[in-house]
N, C-alpha and C positions, 0 to 999 in steps of 0.2 A: 476522260474516259467516256465511252458510250455505255449507257445504262440499258440493260436488257433484262426483262422479266419473262420467265416461261411459266405460264399458268396451267396447272393440272388439277383435276378435281380433288385427288387425295394421293398420299404416298402409299405405294403398294409394291408388289413384286413383278408387275407386268413389264413388258419391254419398254413402254413409254416412260415409266417411272425409273426403271433401272438405268436407261440411257441418260435421262435428265440428271440423275445423281452424279454421273461421271463428270459433269461440268465443274463440280467442286474441286476436281483434281487438276483443272486447267491452270497452267502457269504462263500467263501472258498479260500484257499491260494495256491492251487496246479496248477490251470489253469487260465491263463489270457485270457479270452474269449472276442472276438469282433465280431460284426456283420457288414458286409460291403455290400454295394449295388453298382450295375453297373450304374443304372439310378437314378436321383434325385427325380423322381416322377413316378407314374404308367403310363404305356403306354396306350394311348387312340387312338382307331381307327387303321387303317393300319399303320404298322411301317416298313419303308424301312430300309434296312440294312445299318446302319451308323457305321463303325468300330471304330470311335474315342472313344466312351464310354468304349468299350471293352479293347482297348489299355490302356486307363487311369486307369481302374480298375486293369489290369494286372501289370502295372507299380507300383501302390500303394502297391500291395501285394508283389512284388519283393523287393521293398524298405524296407518293414516291416519284410520280411523274417520269416514268421511264421513256427512253427514246424509242424503244421497240417493245411491243407486247406480243409474245408468242402464245397462242392458245391451242391446247390439245384436248380433244374429246368434247362432246357436245355441250356438257354442262359449262365448260369454260367459255363457250360462245355467248352464253347468257350474260356473264360478267362483262365480256368485251363490249356488248351492246351498251351497257350502262356507262362504261368508261368512255366510249366514243362520244356520248352525249355531252360530257363535260371536258374531255381532252381530245378534240378532233385532230390535234397536231401529232399525236402518237402514231407511229407507224405500226400497223397490225400485220401479224403473220398467222395464217391458218396452217396448222400442222396436222396432217392426216396420217393415220397409223394403221388403217384397215381397208381392204379393197371393197368392202360392202357397207352399205348403210345398216346400222344395227336395228333401227326402228324408224317410225315416222318423224319423231322429234329430231333424231340424229340427221336424217336427210334434210329436213326443213332448216334447222339451225346452221348446218354446214353450208348449205347453198346460200343462205342469207349472209353468212360471214364471208363467203367467197366473193360476194359482190363488192365489199369495201376493203378486203385485205390487200395490202401492198404487195404481198408475195404469198404464194401457197407452196408449202413444203410437204413432202411425203416420204415415207420410209422406202418406197420402191416405185418403179415405173408403173407396175400393175395397179397400185393404189391410186396413183395420180391419174392415170387414164380412165379407170373405171369409176372413180368417185366424181370426177369432174366432166364426164362426157355430157355433151349437150350445152355446156356453158359457152358463151361467145368468146371468151378469152381466159387463159389460165395462168399465165406468168408463173409457171410451176418450176420447182426445183426438187431433185431427189437428194436427200440427206443420207450420208453413210450411216449404217447402223452397226458398224464394227466398233464396239464400245471399248475394247481393250486389245492389246497385243497379247495373245495367249500362246504360251510355249507348248508345242506338241509333245505328247508322250514319246518316249523312245520306241524304236521299232520293236515289235513284239509278235509273238505267235498268235495267229488268228484263232479265236475261240467262239463258240456259240453263246456269247454273252451279249445281251442287248440292253439298252438303256434309253429312257425318255425323261425329259424334264419340261414341265409346263403345267398349266392348270388342268385338273381332271374335269374337263368341261365337254359338253356335247359337240362343240365345234371341232374338238381334237379327234373325234371318231376313234377313240381308243379301243373300242370293241373290235374294229378291223385289225388293229395292230396285234391284239391278243389272239385273234384267229390265225394271223400269219405266224406268230410265234408258236402257237400250238402245233402247226404243221412241222416246224423245225424241231420242236420238242419230241415229236413222235419218232424222229430219226436220231436225235441226240438227246437222250433222257437226262444228261447232265447239264443241259442248257438252262439258262435262267434269264429273266427279264426284270430289270430294276425300273420301277415307275416312281418318279420324284415329282412332287408338286402338291399344292393345296387342293382341297375339294372344291370344285366349281359346280357341284350339283350332281356329279356322276360317279363319285367314288363308291357308294354302296352298290350301285348297279354293276360297276366294273368288277367288284369283288364277286358278285353273283355270277357274272359271265365267266370269270376265271374258274369258279367252282363248277359251273355247268359243263365247261369243256375240259375239266379235269387237269388244270395246270396250276391249281392253288399253291402247291408246294414249290413251284418253279417261278412264281411271280412275287416280287416284294414291292408292296406299296409303302414307300419310305416317308411320305409326307413332304412338307415344305422344307427346303434347305437353302442355305446361302451357297454362293458359287464355289467357295473353297471346299465345302462339304460335297458338292456335286462332283467336283474334279477328283476328289478322293475315291468316290465310288466308280466314276467313269474310267478310272485308271485300269480297271480289270475288264472293261467292256471292249468289244471290237466293232459293234454296230450301234448307230443311233437310229431308233425306229419310231417314226411319227407318221400317222396316216390322217392328217387334218383334212377337213372339208374346205376350210377357208383359212387363209393366212395373208399377212402382208409380207414383210421382209423375213419373218421367222428367225428371231435372234438366237433361239436355242439351236437351230440347225447350223447357223454361222459359227457359234461357239463350239459345237461338236466337231465341225470340220477342222477348225483351228487346232483342236486337241488331237486330231488324227484319227477320229472315228469315221468309219464309212457310213454316210447317211443312207437310210432306206426310207424314202419319203414320197408322199404324193406331190405331183408337180403343180401345186396351187399357189396363187399369189406370185411373188417374185421367185419362189423356189425353182420353178421350171426354167428360169433364166440363168441361174448360177449353178444348178445341179444338172449334170449331163450324164445320162444313163450309161453305165459301164465305162465311164471315163473318170469321174470323181465321185460317183454315187450310184445307187440303184433306185430307179423310179418305180413307184407302185402304180401300175395301170391295170394289171391283172394280178390277183392274189397268187394264183398258182405259178404264174410266170416269175414273180419276184421270189417266191419260195425256191424255185429251181435255181434262180440266180444266186441266192444266198448259199444254197447247198454247194453250188459250183465254187464259190469263193472259199468256203470252208475246206474244200478239197484241193484248192489251188492257192497256197500262200503267196506265191509270186504275183498272181493277178490281184489278190487282195491288197498287197502292199503297193502295187502300182496305183490303184484307186486311192489308197490312203495318202500317198505322197501328193497326188494331184488335188485331193481335197484340201490338204494343208496349203498348197501353193495358191489355191483360188483366192485366198484373202491376204497373202503375204504383202502385197503392195498397195492395198486399199487404204484410203485415209480413215482416220478415227472419227467417230461421231463428233467429239468436241471440236476437232479441227474443222470439220465440215460445217458445223453450226456457226462457229466464229467467222469463217470465210463468207458464209451466206449473209450474216449480219453486216459485215464490212462492205459487202457488195451493195446492200440496200443503202448504206451511207454514201457510197461512191456515186450511186445513181441520183442521190438527193443533195449533192454538193451545192447546187444552186438554190437550195431551200425549198424547191418545189416537191410536193408529195407525189410519189409515183403510185399510181393505182393500176389494178389489173383489169379494170373494166371502164 
């Protein structure tokens, strides 16, 4: 069997970690896949650079001697550099999950890692093209981020019920979503908006925004939930509302579409490639225009259900994340059958 380790800074609820955990469900005999973490728990607050966890993670990988080491997020690149010093035969894969550099260290370490990675994976074409622009060669591959086959809810009456799940973080621009919802609420006083996810630094401010625009009683901040709990609440919703400023693949949007919710989303990252306005979704370019579009769907159940069916169909034939990862790993092996290491530069 081919031994593969996917190195991630820590286990969490983000798309990177959620997708990686689905590999444990994989039933095949060609790849022995393990997920490894640098830290035992999520980092909270300012984190001074303590090299010990990085050395420990590198030592464990060197002892295990994987055939392929996949690294996600900039801290994992630090470990990969140590590993390469002692195990140059290991094939390295850089896995990108966001279309923008988060900060200087992210940009620097990602580009250094790209120099010696055998292959570069990304969650979307948008991430691949934007993060690696300017590099002489990229040897890139997009990995499917459909983590599960999700059964859609049965056909139901369209209602002014909205839902969102993800971190309550400035990147999500939730204030814009609240403003859009407030316009719907002024027409449909019975409408409500369910906001699910952990506080990423914006929860207090979003509660204040909801109070200021007088929709406190119509908005429920439900906190972090597992996907089973999310599905239970989403069953009563008709729209998935997300107005992010930056995204990669946006797993929550993919999940919502599979469930049969009509996404109301900003066309950022890869979203603009799979969400088509008034075909399988509503795209937020103008707030007033999308409010008018939502009101039209609420008054036209037939049109709503057309969009709903097409949203579900968008992902029906797409490969799963686990399948995509295994196939990409086997491709690396097939290119290296003669024992030569394949580099991207």
